[in-house]
C-alpha positions in Angstrom: 40.6 0.2 -4.0 37.5 -1.8 -3.1 34.9 0.3 -1.3 33.1 -1.2 1.6 29.4 -0.2 1.4 27.0 0.0 4.3 23.8 -2.0 4.2 20.3 -3.2 5.6 20.6 -6.9 5.4 23.5 -9.3 6.0 23.3 -10.6 2.5 26.5 -12.7 2.2 26.0 -14.6 5.5 22.3 -15.2 5.0 22.6 -16.3 1.3 25.3 -18.8 2.2 23.2 -20.0 5.2 20.1 -20.6 3.1 21.4 -21.6 -0.3 21.9 -25.1 0.9 18.6 -25.3 2.9 15.7 -27.2 1.3 13.5 -27.1 4.4 10.5 -24.9 4.8 11.5 -21.2 4.9 12.0 -19.8 8.4 11.6 -16.3 9.8 15.1 -15.0 8.9 14.9 -16.2 5.3 11.5 -14.6 4.9 12.8 -11.4 6.5 15.7 -11.4 4.0 13.4 -11.7 1.0 11.0 -9.1 2.4 13.9 -6.7 2.8 14.9 -7.2 -0.8 11.4 -6.3 -1.8 11.4 -3.3 0.6 14.6 -2.0 -0.9 13.3 -2.4 -4.5 10.1 -0.6 -3.6 11.8 2.1 -1.6 14.2 2.9 -4.5 11.2 3.7 -6.7 9.4 5.6 -4.1 12.4 7.8 -3.1 13.0 8.7 -6.8 9.4 9.8 -7.3 8.4 11.3 -3.9 9.8 14.6 -2.6 10.2 15.5 1.0 9.8 13.1 4.0 9.1 9.4 3.3 7.7 6.8 5.7 6.6 3.3 4.9 6.3 0.0 6.7 7.6 -2.8 4.4 6.3 -5.4 6.9 2.8 -4.1 6.6 2.9 -4.0 2.8 4.4 -7.5 2.4 1.9 -8.9 4.9 -1.1 -7.6 3.0 0.4 -8.6 -0.3 1.2 -12.1 1.0 -2.5 -12.5 1.9 -3.3 -11.5 -1.7 -0.6 -13.8 -3.1 -2.3 -16.8 -1.4 -5.3 -16.3 -3.8 -3.2 -15.9 -7.0 -2.4 -18.6 -9.5 -0.5 -19.3 -12.7 1.0 -16.1 -14.4 -0.3 -13.8 -11.7 1.2 -15.8 -9.0 4.5 -16.0 -10.9 4.6 -12.2 -11.4 3.9 -11.6 -7.7 6.5 -14.1 -6.6 9.1 -12.3 -8.8 8.2 -8.8 -7.7 7.8 -9.6 -4.0 10.7 -12.1 -3.7 8.3 -14.7 -2.4 8.8 -18.5 -2.5 6.3 -20.7 -4.4 2.7 -20.1 -3.5 2.1 -23.1 -1.3 0.4 -23.6 2.1 3.9 -24.2 3.5 5.0 -20.7 2.4 2.0 -19.0 4.0 2.3 -21.0 7.2 6.0 -20.0 7.3 5.0 -16.4 6.9 2.6 -16.8 9.8 5.6 -18.1 11.9 7.5 -15.1 10.8 4.8 -12.8 12.2 4.7 -14.7 15.4 8.5 -14.5 15.7 8.4 -10.7 15.5 5.6 -10.7 18.2 7.7 -13.0 20.4 10.7 -10.7 20.1 8.7 -7.7 21.4 7.1 -9.4 24.4 7.9 -7.7 27.7 10.0 -5.0 25.9 7.9 -2.9 23.6 4.3 -2.4 22.5 3.7 -4.2 19.2 0.5 -5.4 17.6 -0.4 -6.8 14.2 -4.0 -7.3 13.0 -5.3 -8.7 9.7 -8.8 -8.9 8.3 -10.7 -9.9 5.2 -13.7 -7.7 4.3 -15.9 -9.3 1.7 -19.2 -8.3 0.0 -21.9 -10.3 1.6 -23.1 -11.5 -1.8 -19.7 -12.7 -2.9 -18.4 -16.2 -2.1 -14.8 -16.9 -1.3 -13.4 -20.4 -1.4 -13.3 -22.2 1.9 -9.8 -23.2 1.3 -8.7 -19.6 1.0 -10.7 -18.5 4.1 -9.1 -21.3 6.1 -5.6 -20.5 5.0 -6.1 -16.8 5.9 -7.3 -17.7 9.3 -4.7 -20.3 10.1 -1.6 -18.6 8.6 -2.5 -14.9 9.1 -5.0 -14.9 11.9 -7.3 -13.0 9.6 -11.0 -13.2 10.3 -13.7 -12.7 7.6 -16.2 -9.9 8.0 -19.0 -9.5 5.4 -20.0 -5.9 4.4 -22.5 -4.5 2.0 -20.2 -2.9 -0.6 -23.0 -2.7 -3.3 -25.6 -0.8 -1.3 -23.5 0.8 1.4 -20.0 1.6 0.0 -19.4 4.6 2.2 -20.6 2.9 5.4 -18.3 0.0 4.4 -15.4 2.3 3.9 -16.0 4.0 7.3 -16.2 0.6 9.0 -12.8 -0.4 7.6 -11.2 2.9 8.4 -12.5 2.7 12.0 -11.0 -0.8 12.4 -7.7 0.5 11.1 -7.7 3.4 13.5 -8.6 1.2 16.4 -5.8 -1.2 15.6 -3.1 1.5 15.2 -3.9 3.4 18.4 -5.7 6.1 16.3 -2.4 6.9 14.5 -3.7 5.8 11.1 -7.0 7.5 10.2 -8.9 7.6 6.9 -6.7 4.9 5.3 -9.2 4.5 2.5 -10.1 7.9 0.9 -13.6 8.8 -0.4 -14.4 6.7 -3.4 -12.0 3.9 -2.7 -14.9 1.5 -2.0 -17.5 1.2 -4.8 -20.4 -1.1 -5.7 -17.9 -3.1 -7.7 -15.7 -3.8 -4.7 -15.8 -7.5 -3.8 -12.9 -8.0 -1.3 -10.6 -5.8 0.8 -7.6 -7.3 2.6 -6.2 -5.2 5.4 -3.1 -5.2 7.7 -2.6 -2.9 10.6 0.6 -2.6 12.7 1.5 -0.6 15.8 4.9 -0.1 17.4 5.9 1.8 20.5 9.3 1.4 22.1 11.5 3.3 24.6 15.2 3.7 23.9 17.6 1.5 25.8 19.3 4.7 26.9 16.9 7.6 26.7 18.0 11.1 25.7 17.8 13.7 28.5 15.2 16.3 27.8 17.3 19.1 29.3 19.9 18.4 26.7 17.5 18.9 23.8 18.4 22.2 22.1 17.3 24.1 18.9 19.7 24.0 16.0 19.7 24.4 12.2 18.7 21.6 9.9 19.9 22.0 6.3 17.4 20.7 3.7 18.3 19.3 0.2 17.2 22.5 -1.5 19.7 24.5 0.5 17.0 26.1 2.7 17.3 26.0 6.5 14.8 25.2 9.2 15.1 25.1 13.0 14.6 21.8 14.7 14.8 20.5 18.3 18.0 18.3 18.5 18.3 15.5 21.0 21.9 15.1 22.3 23.7 12.2 23.9 27.3 10.9 24.2 28.0 7.3 24.9 28.9 3.9 23.6 27.1 3.6 20.3 27.5 1.2 17.3 28.8 3.3 14.5 30.5 2.8 11.1 31.4 5.0 8.2 32.5 4.7 4.5 33.2 7.1 1.7 29.6 8.2 1.3 27.8 8.0 4.6 28.0 7.1 8.3 25.5 5.1 10.3 24.6 4.5 14.0 22.4 1.8 15.5 20.3 2.9 18.5 18.8 0.0 20.4 15.4 0.0 22.1 14.6 -1.3 25.5 15.1 -5.1 25.6 17.8 -4.9 22.9 15.7 -6.8 20.4 14.8 -3.9 18.1 16.8 -1.0 16.9 16.7 2.2 14.9 19.4 2.8 12.4 20.2 6.3 11.1 22.1 6.6 7.9 23.6 10.1 7.4 25.2 11.0 4.0 28.6 12.7 4.4 28.8 16.4 3.7 28.1 17.4 0.1 26.7 13.9 -0.8 22.9 14.0 -1.6 20.8 11.6 0.3 19.5 10.3 -3.0 22.9 8.9 -3.8 22.8 6.7 -0.7 19.2 5.7 -1.4 20.0 4.5 -4.9 22.7 2.2 -3.4 20.3 0.5 -1.0 20.2 -2.8 -3.0 23.9 -3.4 -2.2 24.0 -2.1 1.3 24.2 -3.9 4.7 24.1 -2.9 8.3 25.6 -6.2 9.4 28.7 -4.5 10.9 26.5 -2.4 13.1 25.6 -5.6 14.9 29.0 -7.2 15.0 31.5 -4.4 15.7 32.2 -2.9 19.1 30.4 0.3 20.3 32.4 3.5 20.0 32.4 6.8 21.8 29.9 8.8 19.8 28.6 12.3 20.3 25.1 11.9 18.8 22.9 14.8 17.8 19.5 13.7 16.3 16.5 15.9 15.6 13.1 15.0 17.0 10.9 14.2 14.0 7.4 13.1 13.1 6.3 11.9 9.6 3.0 10.7 8.2 2.6 9.5 4.6 -0.1 7.9 2.5 0.7 6.2 -0.9 -1.2 4.3 -3.6 1.3 1.6 -4.5 -0.3 0.4 -7.7 2.1 2.1 -10.2 5.1 1.2 -8.1 4.1 -2.5 -8.1 3.4 -2.5 -11.8 6.9 -1.1 -12.4 8.3 -4.1 -10.5 6.6 -6.5 -12.9 3.4 -7.2 -11.0 1.1 -6.2 -13.8 -1.6 -8.8 -14.6 -3.1 -8.6 -11.0 -4.4 -5.1 -11.9 -5.9 -6.1 -15.2 -8.6 -8.3 -16.7 -5.9 -10.9 -17.1 -5.7 -11.3 -13.3 -5.8 -14.9 -12.1 -6.9 -14.8 -8.4 -8.8 -18.1 -8.8 -7.5 -19.5 -5.5 -9.8 -16.9 -3.8 -13.1 -17.6 -5.6 -14.7 -19.9 -8.1 -16.0 -16.9 -9.9 -12.5 -16.2 -11.2 -13.4 -12.6 -11.8 -11.3 -10.7 -9.3 -8.6 -8.1 -10.0 -6.8 -5.6 -7.8 -8.0 -2.1 -8.1 -5.9 -0.4 -5.4 -3.1 -1.0 -2.9 -3.2 1.8 -0.4 -0.6 2.2 2.3 -0.3 4.8 5.1 2.5 5.0 7.8 3.3 7.2 10.8 6.5 7.5 12.8 7.5 9.8 15.6 10.8 9.9 17.5 11.6 11.9 20.7 13.7 11.6 23.8 11.7 8.7 25.1 11.7 6.5 22.1 9.7 5.8 18.9 6.0 5.4 18.2 5.0 4.1 14.7 2.0 2.7 13.0 1.0 1.6 9.5 -1.8 0.0 7.6 -2.2 -1.5 4.1 -5.3 -2.3 2.2 -5.5 -4.4 -1.0 -8.8 -3.7 -2.7 -10.2 -6.1 -5.2 -13.1 -5.6 -7.6 -14.9 -7.8 -10.1 -13.1 -7.7 -13.4 -14.6 -8.0 -16.8 -17.3 -6.3 -14.9 31.8 1.1 26.9 34.4 2.9 25.4 38.2 3.7 25.7 38.9 7.4 26.5 42.1 7.3 24.4 40.4 8.1 21.1 38.6 11.3 20.2 34.8 10.8 20.1 33.0 10.4 16.8 30.6 13.2 16.0 27.3 12.1 14.4 25.2 15.2 13.8 22.1 14.5 11.7 21.5 18.1 10.6 20.9 17.3 7.0 18.6 14.8 5.2 19.0 11.3 6.4 17.4 7.8 6.3 16.0 5.9 9.1 15.2 2.2 9.6 13.4 0.4 12.5 14.6 -3.3 12.5 13.8 -6.4 14.4 17.4 -7.4 15.5 17.0 -11.2 15.4 15.6 -11.5 11.9 16.9 -8.1 10.6 13.4 -7.5 9.3 12.8 -3.9 8.2 9.6 -2.9 10.1 9.6 0.8 9.1 11.9 2.9 6.9 12.0 6.3 5.4 13.8 9.6 4.8 13.7 12.9 6.7 14.1 16.0 4.6 12.4 18.3 7.1 12.0 17.3 10.7 
Protein backbone atom coordinates (compact mmCIF):
# COMPACT_ATOMS: atom_id res chain seq x y z
CA UNK A 1 0.00 0.00 0.00
CA UNK A 2 1.38 3.39 -0.93
CA UNK A 3 1.86 5.58 2.12
CA UNK A 4 0.97 9.23 1.78
CA UNK A 5 3.53 11.33 3.61
CA UNK A 6 3.05 14.76 5.04
CA UNK A 7 5.32 17.60 3.93
CA UNK A 8 6.59 21.36 3.98
CA UNK A 9 6.47 22.27 0.33
CA UNK A 10 4.11 21.47 -2.50
CA UNK A 11 6.80 19.73 -4.51
CA UNK A 12 4.80 18.09 -7.27
CA UNK A 13 2.72 21.12 -8.21
CA UNK A 14 5.59 23.58 -8.03
CA UNK A 15 8.06 21.41 -9.92
CA UNK A 16 5.58 21.00 -12.77
CA UNK A 17 4.80 24.72 -12.71
CA UNK A 18 8.42 25.79 -13.02
CA UNK A 19 10.00 22.97 -15.01
CA UNK A 20 8.81 24.65 -18.20
CA UNK A 21 9.51 28.23 -17.15
CA UNK A 22 12.58 29.90 -18.57
CA UNK A 23 11.83 33.36 -17.21
CA UNK A 24 13.62 34.94 -14.28
CA UNK A 25 12.88 33.13 -11.00
CA UNK A 26 9.95 34.49 -9.05
CA UNK A 27 9.29 34.43 -5.28
CA UNK A 28 7.51 31.02 -5.16
CA UNK A 29 10.33 29.29 -7.05
CA UNK A 30 12.97 30.90 -4.84
CA UNK A 31 10.95 29.91 -1.76
CA UNK A 32 10.79 26.30 -3.00
CA UNK A 33 14.55 26.12 -3.47
CA UNK A 34 15.21 27.83 -0.15
CA UNK A 35 12.95 25.27 1.51
CA UNK A 36 14.92 22.43 -0.05
CA UNK A 37 18.08 23.90 1.47
CA UNK A 38 16.27 24.40 4.78
CA UNK A 39 15.26 20.75 4.94
CA UNK A 40 18.74 19.54 3.97
CA UNK A 41 20.30 21.71 6.67
CA UNK A 42 17.71 20.87 9.32
CA UNK A 43 18.20 17.13 8.83
CA UNK A 44 21.88 17.54 9.69
CA UNK A 45 21.23 19.84 12.64
CA UNK A 46 18.51 17.63 14.14
CA UNK A 47 20.78 14.59 13.99
CA UNK A 48 23.60 16.36 15.80
CA UNK A 49 21.81 18.70 18.22
CA UNK A 50 19.93 17.52 21.30
CA UNK A 51 16.96 19.20 22.93
CA UNK A 52 15.05 22.13 21.47
CA UNK A 53 15.99 23.48 18.03
CA UNK A 54 15.13 26.80 16.42
CA UNK A 55 16.45 28.22 13.15
CA UNK A 56 15.32 30.73 10.54
CA UNK A 57 16.04 29.30 7.10
CA UNK A 58 15.03 32.64 5.59
CA UNK A 59 17.70 34.51 7.55
CA UNK A 60 20.37 31.93 6.74
CA UNK A 61 19.68 31.84 3.01
CA UNK A 62 19.52 35.63 2.80
CA UNK A 63 22.95 36.08 4.39
CA UNK A 64 24.39 33.29 2.24
CA UNK A 65 22.79 34.74 -0.90
CA UNK A 66 24.63 37.99 -0.20
CA UNK A 67 27.83 35.96 0.12
CA UNK A 68 27.06 33.98 -3.04
CA UNK A 69 26.92 37.23 -5.02
CA UNK A 70 30.67 37.58 -4.40
CA UNK A 71 31.59 34.02 -5.33
CA UNK A 72 32.92 32.80 -8.66
CA UNK A 73 34.02 29.61 -10.46
CA UNK A 74 34.29 26.48 -8.26
CA UNK A 75 33.21 28.29 -5.07
CA UNK A 76 30.08 29.62 -6.73
CA UNK A 77 29.32 26.17 -8.15
CA UNK A 78 29.62 24.53 -4.72
CA UNK A 79 27.43 27.17 -3.11
CA UNK A 80 24.79 26.85 -5.82
CA UNK A 81 24.65 23.08 -5.32
CA UNK A 82 24.49 23.24 -1.52
CA UNK A 83 22.05 26.15 -1.33
CA UNK A 84 19.84 25.10 -4.30
CA UNK A 85 20.51 28.51 -5.88
CA UNK A 86 20.22 29.39 -9.57
CA UNK A 87 23.24 30.67 -11.52
CA UNK A 88 25.09 33.51 -9.85
CA UNK A 89 23.77 36.35 -11.98
CA UNK A 90 22.45 39.83 -11.32
CA UNK A 91 19.05 38.51 -12.38
CA UNK A 92 19.07 35.88 -9.64
CA UNK A 93 19.94 38.40 -6.93
CA UNK A 94 17.35 40.90 -8.13
CA UNK A 95 14.82 38.06 -8.03
CA UNK A 96 15.90 37.27 -4.48
CA UNK A 97 15.28 40.91 -3.65
CA UNK A 98 11.77 40.63 -5.08
CA UNK A 99 11.26 37.54 -2.92
CA UNK A 100 12.17 39.54 0.19
CA UNK A 101 9.77 42.31 -0.86
CA UNK A 102 6.98 39.79 -1.47
CA UNK A 103 7.31 38.47 2.07
CA UNK A 104 7.17 42.04 3.35
CA UNK A 105 4.10 42.83 1.25
CA UNK A 106 2.30 39.75 2.60
CA UNK A 107 2.75 41.00 6.17
CA UNK A 108 1.56 44.57 5.70
CA UNK A 109 -1.39 45.47 7.88
CA UNK A 110 -1.44 42.04 9.49
CA UNK A 111 1.74 41.31 11.43
CA UNK A 112 4.95 42.97 12.54
CA UNK A 113 7.74 41.87 10.17
CA UNK A 114 11.07 43.49 9.44
CA UNK A 115 14.20 42.49 7.53
CA UNK A 116 17.53 44.31 7.68
CA UNK A 117 20.81 43.58 5.89
CA UNK A 118 24.18 45.25 6.24
CA UNK A 119 27.78 44.97 5.04
CA UNK A 120 30.51 45.71 7.57
CA UNK A 121 33.92 46.16 5.98
CA UNK A 122 37.34 47.01 7.39
CA UNK A 123 37.99 50.64 6.51
CA UNK A 124 41.29 49.70 4.83
CA UNK A 125 39.75 47.01 2.62
CA UNK A 126 38.32 47.82 -0.80
CA UNK A 127 35.27 46.02 -2.14
CA UNK A 128 34.37 46.12 -5.80
CA UNK A 129 31.84 48.83 -6.66
CA UNK A 130 29.87 46.31 -8.69
CA UNK A 131 29.43 44.12 -5.57
CA UNK A 132 28.50 47.08 -3.36
CA UNK A 133 25.93 48.28 -5.91
CA UNK A 134 24.36 44.82 -6.20
CA UNK A 135 24.10 44.48 -2.42
CA UNK A 136 22.39 47.83 -2.16
CA UNK A 137 19.95 47.37 -5.05
CA UNK A 138 19.01 43.71 -4.55
CA UNK A 139 19.31 43.36 -0.76
CA UNK A 140 18.97 46.94 0.47
CA UNK A 141 22.24 46.38 2.32
CA UNK A 142 24.19 49.53 3.18
CA UNK A 143 27.95 49.50 3.63
CA UNK A 144 29.43 50.50 6.99
CA UNK A 145 33.22 50.74 7.51
CA UNK A 146 34.68 49.56 10.82
CA UNK A 147 38.18 49.34 12.24
CA UNK A 148 38.57 45.57 12.54
CA UNK A 149 42.37 45.70 12.80
CA UNK A 150 42.73 48.14 15.68
CA UNK A 151 39.31 47.81 17.33
CA UNK A 152 38.03 44.24 16.86
CA UNK A 153 36.04 44.19 20.10
CA UNK A 154 34.45 47.58 19.52
CA UNK A 155 33.58 46.43 16.01
CA UNK A 156 32.00 43.25 17.38
CA UNK A 157 29.95 45.25 19.87
CA UNK A 158 28.81 47.61 17.10
CA UNK A 159 27.54 44.71 14.99
CA UNK A 160 25.88 43.04 17.98
CA UNK A 161 24.13 46.30 18.89
CA UNK A 162 22.81 46.65 15.35
CA UNK A 163 21.50 43.07 15.42
CA UNK A 164 19.79 43.60 18.79
CA UNK A 165 18.15 46.83 17.63
CA UNK A 166 16.85 45.18 14.45
CA UNK A 167 15.39 42.19 16.30
CA UNK A 168 13.58 44.16 19.04
CA UNK A 169 16.37 43.13 21.46
CA UNK A 170 15.51 39.43 21.05
CA UNK A 171 18.88 38.49 19.52
CA UNK A 172 21.72 39.70 21.70
CA UNK A 173 25.43 38.90 21.45
CA UNK A 174 25.14 37.22 18.06
CA UNK A 175 28.92 37.37 17.62
CA UNK A 176 30.73 35.79 20.59
CA UNK A 177 33.99 37.13 21.99
CA UNK A 178 36.82 36.48 19.57
CA UNK A 179 34.59 36.23 16.49
CA UNK A 180 36.08 39.45 15.10
CA UNK A 181 39.86 39.61 14.79
CA UNK A 182 42.44 41.81 13.11
CA UNK A 183 42.24 39.44 10.14
CA UNK A 184 38.51 40.07 9.61
CA UNK A 185 37.84 42.00 6.42
CA UNK A 186 34.08 41.73 5.84
CA UNK A 187 30.98 40.70 7.79
CA UNK A 188 27.59 40.27 6.10
CA UNK A 189 24.59 40.32 8.43
CA UNK A 190 20.88 39.67 8.18
CA UNK A 191 18.37 40.35 10.96
CA UNK A 192 14.69 39.44 10.90
CA UNK A 193 11.84 40.06 13.35
CA UNK A 194 8.36 38.49 13.31
CA UNK A 195 5.40 39.09 15.61
CA UNK A 196 1.89 37.91 14.80
CA UNK A 197 -1.37 37.30 16.61
CA UNK A 198 -3.39 34.16 15.97
CA UNK A 199 -6.43 34.52 13.75
CA UNK A 200 -8.32 32.85 16.61
CA UNK A 201 -6.59 33.44 19.91
CA UNK A 202 -6.50 30.91 22.72
CA UNK A 203 -8.47 31.94 25.79
CA UNK A 204 -6.11 32.39 28.73
CA UNK A 205 -8.60 30.97 31.23
CA UNK A 206 -8.47 27.67 29.34
CA UNK A 207 -4.69 27.35 29.71
CA UNK A 208 -3.99 24.56 32.20
CA UNK A 209 -0.90 22.75 33.51
CA UNK A 210 -0.36 19.27 32.12
CA UNK A 211 2.39 16.70 31.61
CA UNK A 212 4.80 16.83 28.67
CA UNK A 213 6.62 13.57 27.91
CA UNK A 214 10.19 14.09 26.69
CA UNK A 215 12.13 11.78 24.37
CA UNK A 216 14.22 10.39 27.22
CA UNK A 217 11.01 9.24 29.01
CA UNK A 218 11.29 11.99 31.62
CA UNK A 219 8.30 14.22 32.33
CA UNK A 220 7.93 17.96 32.83
CA UNK A 221 4.93 20.12 33.62
CA UNK A 222 3.96 22.69 31.02
CA UNK A 223 1.20 25.24 30.50
CA UNK A 224 -1.08 23.89 27.76
CA UNK A 225 -3.26 26.20 25.68
CA UNK A 226 -6.59 24.64 24.71
CA UNK A 227 -9.05 25.40 21.95
CA UNK A 228 -11.68 23.56 19.94
CA UNK A 229 -12.74 24.65 16.49
CA UNK A 230 -12.38 24.39 12.73
CA UNK A 231 -8.70 23.67 12.10
CA UNK A 232 -6.87 22.30 9.08
CA UNK A 233 -5.65 18.84 10.05
CA UNK A 234 -4.24 15.73 8.43
CA UNK A 235 -2.73 12.46 9.57
CA UNK A 236 -0.77 9.54 8.14
CA UNK A 237 0.87 6.46 9.60
CA UNK A 238 3.65 8.30 11.43
CA UNK A 239 2.36 11.72 12.40
CA UNK A 240 -0.46 14.23 12.39
CA UNK A 241 -0.30 17.95 11.66
CA UNK A 242 -2.36 21.08 12.13
CA UNK A 243 -2.10 24.51 10.50
CA UNK A 244 -2.89 27.47 12.75
CA UNK A 245 -3.25 30.76 10.79
CA UNK A 246 -2.18 34.15 12.04
CA UNK A 247 -4.21 37.35 11.77
CA UNK A 248 -4.64 38.27 8.12
CA UNK A 249 -4.43 34.62 7.04
CA UNK A 250 -1.23 35.12 5.08
CA UNK A 251 1.11 33.35 7.49
CA UNK A 252 0.63 30.18 9.53
CA UNK A 253 2.25 27.97 12.11
CA UNK A 254 2.27 24.25 11.35
CA UNK A 255 2.70 21.77 14.19
CA UNK A 256 3.84 18.25 13.28
CA UNK A 257 3.22 15.72 16.05
CA UNK A 258 4.55 12.15 15.75
CA UNK A 259 2.04 9.47 16.61
CA UNK A 260 2.42 7.64 19.90
CA UNK A 261 5.59 5.52 20.14
CA UNK A 262 7.14 7.11 17.03
CA UNK A 263 10.27 9.20 17.82
CA UNK A 264 10.32 12.73 16.52
CA UNK A 265 13.64 11.89 14.83
CA UNK A 266 11.87 9.48 12.48
CA UNK A 267 9.68 12.30 11.20
CA UNK A 268 12.62 14.72 10.99
CA UNK A 269 14.59 12.35 8.77
CA UNK A 270 11.68 12.14 6.32
CA UNK A 271 11.51 15.89 5.83
CA UNK A 272 13.01 15.82 2.37
CA UNK A 273 9.94 13.98 1.06
CA UNK A 274 7.27 15.72 3.10
CA UNK A 275 4.67 18.30 2.08
CA UNK A 276 2.08 20.32 3.93
CA UNK A 277 0.15 21.08 0.77
CA UNK A 278 -3.00 19.29 1.95
CA UNK A 279 -3.12 21.56 4.99
CA UNK A 280 -3.85 24.39 2.56
CA UNK A 281 -6.27 22.56 0.28
CA UNK A 282 -8.41 20.34 2.50
CA UNK A 283 -11.41 21.50 4.51
CA UNK A 284 -11.04 22.46 8.20
CA UNK A 285 -12.09 19.79 10.66
CA UNK A 286 -13.42 19.82 14.19
CA UNK A 287 -10.24 19.61 16.27
CA UNK A 288 -9.65 19.70 20.01
CA UNK A 289 -6.24 21.34 20.09
CA UNK A 290 -3.94 21.26 23.11
CA UNK A 291 -0.60 22.98 22.58
CA UNK A 292 2.02 23.90 25.20
CA UNK A 293 3.26 27.44 25.45
CA UNK A 294 6.92 27.37 24.51
CA UNK A 295 9.98 29.57 24.15
CA UNK A 296 13.24 28.57 22.51
CA UNK A 297 16.52 30.36 21.76
CA UNK A 298 19.44 28.77 19.95
CA UNK A 299 22.79 29.82 18.56
CA UNK A 300 24.73 27.77 16.04
CA UNK A 301 27.92 27.96 14.04
CA UNK A 302 26.93 26.53 10.66
CA UNK A 303 30.38 26.02 9.14
CA UNK A 304 30.61 22.25 9.58
CA UNK A 305 27.00 21.74 8.48
CA UNK A 306 27.59 23.72 5.29
CA UNK A 307 30.81 21.82 4.61
CA UNK A 308 28.90 18.54 4.95
CA UNK A 309 26.53 19.81 2.26
CA UNK A 310 29.41 20.28 -0.19
CA UNK A 311 30.21 23.95 0.40
CA UNK A 312 33.87 23.42 1.21
CA UNK A 313 36.18 25.69 -0.77
CA UNK A 314 34.59 28.89 0.57
CA UNK A 315 36.15 28.10 3.98
CA UNK A 316 39.63 27.37 2.66
CA UNK A 317 42.55 29.02 0.90
CA UNK A 318 40.95 27.79 -2.32
CA UNK A 319 38.00 30.17 -1.87
CA UNK A 320 37.10 32.24 -4.90
CA UNK A 321 35.22 35.31 -3.69
CA UNK A 322 36.72 37.45 -6.42
CA UNK A 323 33.42 39.15 -7.25
CA UNK A 324 33.77 40.98 -3.93
CA UNK A 325 37.30 42.32 -4.15
CA UNK A 326 40.16 42.63 -6.60
CA UNK A 327 42.47 41.42 -3.84
CA UNK A 328 40.99 37.92 -4.30
CA UNK A 329 42.12 36.95 -0.81
CA UNK A 330 38.84 36.45 1.04
CA UNK A 331 37.56 33.25 2.60
CA UNK A 332 34.72 32.56 5.05
CA UNK A 333 35.82 32.00 8.64
CA UNK A 334 32.41 31.64 10.35
CA UNK A 335 28.68 31.49 9.62
CA UNK A 336 26.93 32.28 12.89
CA UNK A 337 23.19 32.00 13.34
CA UNK A 338 20.92 32.69 16.30
CA UNK A 339 17.13 32.38 16.50
CA UNK A 340 14.39 32.99 19.05
CA UNK A 341 10.73 31.97 19.03
CA UNK A 342 8.00 32.22 21.66
CA UNK A 343 4.37 31.11 21.36
CA UNK A 344 1.53 31.90 23.76
CA UNK A 345 -2.23 32.50 23.78
CA UNK A 346 -1.89 35.72 21.77
CA UNK A 347 0.35 34.48 18.98
CA UNK A 348 4.03 34.14 18.09
CA UNK A 349 7.08 36.37 18.42
CA UNK A 350 10.26 35.33 16.65
CA UNK A 351 13.58 36.80 15.62
CA UNK A 352 16.79 35.64 14.00
CA UNK A 353 20.13 36.89 12.79
CA UNK A 354 22.90 35.45 10.65
CA UNK A 355 26.45 36.69 10.18
CA UNK A 356 28.88 35.52 7.53
CA UNK A 357 32.39 36.53 8.60
CA UNK A 358 35.17 36.75 6.04
CA UNK A 359 38.87 37.06 6.67
CA UNK A 360 41.89 37.49 4.47
CA UNK A 361 43.13 34.11 3.35
CA UNK A 362 46.66 33.05 2.61
CA UNK A 363 47.10 35.59 5.30
CA UNK A 364 -16.83 25.41 10.18
CA UNK A 365 -17.49 22.00 10.90
CA UNK A 366 -20.22 19.32 10.84
CA UNK A 367 -21.27 18.05 14.26
CA UNK A 368 -21.88 14.53 12.99
CA UNK A 369 -18.28 13.38 13.41
CA UNK A 370 -16.36 12.99 16.64
CA UNK A 371 -13.77 15.75 17.06
CA UNK A 372 -10.12 15.06 16.31
CA UNK A 373 -7.85 15.25 19.35
CA UNK A 374 -4.49 16.90 18.76
CA UNK A 375 -2.56 16.98 22.03
CA UNK A 376 1.08 18.03 21.62
CA UNK A 377 2.26 16.51 24.91
CA UNK A 378 5.41 14.93 23.46
CA UNK A 379 8.25 16.21 21.21
CA UNK A 380 6.98 17.90 18.06
CA UNK A 381 8.16 20.07 15.19
CA UNK A 382 7.02 23.58 14.35
CA UNK A 383 7.15 25.65 11.18
CA UNK A 384 6.24 29.30 10.57
CA UNK A 385 5.39 29.75 6.90
CA UNK A 386 4.44 32.52 4.53
CA UNK A 387 1.28 31.04 3.03
CA UNK A 388 1.54 32.50 -0.48
CA UNK A 389 5.10 31.41 -1.25
CA UNK A 390 5.16 28.55 1.32
CA UNK A 391 8.52 29.92 2.44
CA UNK A 392 9.74 28.50 5.76
CA UNK A 393 10.53 31.55 7.90
CA UNK A 394 11.24 29.66 11.13
CA UNK A 395 11.35 25.99 12.04
CA UNK A 396 12.44 23.76 14.86
CA UNK A 397 11.77 21.06 17.40
CA UNK A 398 10.38 21.24 20.92
CA UNK A 399 11.74 18.57 23.27
CA UNK A 400 11.05 20.53 26.43
CA UNK A 401 8.61 23.46 26.44
